[in-house]
N, C-alpha and C positions, 0 to 999 in steps of 0.2 A: 504494499499500499504506499503510495507516495504522499508527500506533504499536502498537496491539494486535496487528495481524497480524505486524508485524516481531518483536515480543517473543515471540509464540507460535510463529513459524516458524523463527527462527534462534537457535541455542543455543551456537555457538562464537564467542567474542568475544576478539579481541586488544585488550588494554588498554594503549595506548601512553602511557607516562609513569607506569606503575603504581609507586607508592612501596612500600617495605617497612616504612614507619612507620605503625603502626595508627591514628595520629591524623590522617593525611592523607586528604582526601576520596577520592582514587583508591583507596586501600586499603579504606576503608569501603564504597564502591560495589562494588568487585570482590568483597569478602567477602560482601556481601549477594547479589550475583548468583550466586556459587558456591553459597551456601546454598539458592538457589532452583532449583538444577539446571543452571545454565549452565556451560559449560566456559570457564575463564579462561586465556588465554595472555598472560603478562606480557611487556611490551616495555619494557626500561629498560637502557641500556648500563652502568650503574654497580652493578647488583644481580645476584646469581646465582640467587636464588630468592625467590618471594613466594607466600604462602598455600599452601605445599607444591608449587608449580609451578615448573619450570625457567624462568628468565628469558632472553629473547633480546635482543640489542642493538638490532635493528631488524626491520622486517617482511621485509626481504630475507634475513636470516640464519635465518629459520624453516626447519626441515626440510621436505622435500617433502610428507610426510603432513599437516602442519599447514597448509601453503599450500593444499592441495587441500580441506581441511575448513573453513577460515576463512570465516565468514559476516558478521561485523560487526567493523569497526575503530572502537573507542571511543577518542577522543582526549582525553587529559588533559595537553596541552602548550599553551604560549602560542599565541594566534591566529596570530602570524606564522610559527610552525613547522608550521601545519596544511598548508600548500601542499606541503612536501616529503613529509609523511606521506601526503597524498593522491596525490602522484606515485607513491610506492611501491605504494599501493593500486591505482591504475589499472594499473600494470605487472602486479600479480598477477591483476587481472581479465582482462587481455589473455591471460595465460598459462594461467590455470586456470578462467576463467569465474566466479570469486569473488574477493573478497567481494562481497556484495550491498549492504551498507550502510556508509556512513561516518557515525559519530555523534560530533559535537563537543559536548562537555560544556557545562554552564551557564557562560556568560561567554566561550565560545570562538566567535568569529565570524570567518570568512574567506570573503568572497563569491567571490573568485577561485578558491580551493580548491574551494568548493562547485560552482561552474560547471564546473570541470574534471572533478570526479567525476560530475556529472550527464551531461556529454557522453559519458562512458565507460559510461553506463548504470547508474551506481551511485546508489542512493537516498541522499539526504542529510538528516540531522537535525542541526540546528544550534542551539546555545544552549539545550539542554535536558539535564537530568540523567536518565540512563537509570534510575537507582534511583528517583528521584521519580516518573517516569512509570510505572514498573512498579508501584509502590505505589498510585498513583492509579487505574490500570486494574484491578489485581487485588485491591484490598482493599475 
């Protein structure tokens, strides 16, 4: 599945590491995606709400209905934290058949995490900005 197909097919995105500060890249990207019609699910243990959406401390703490609808896990955390996030994602995939994609933002590279996700049947996009790719494809 190519990037255009991913962005066209999947609309429910957990943004792991979403900041509530409008100057942070995670906020800018999530705000852009929300304006483009994507559902944003903020994941950040230190924030209660971002962009008008309830924030959850991690993927495991999502309510059942969000776990069932989650399609993309977009990671805005340091590369070394990607493995733990991918482990949570793989567990969700085992239980719910989703999410379908792990997207590690620009500058985030973790080959071990990527391999683990791929083995679980999850598409991996690494070291790319989802907003930049959306703009490139759709403008």
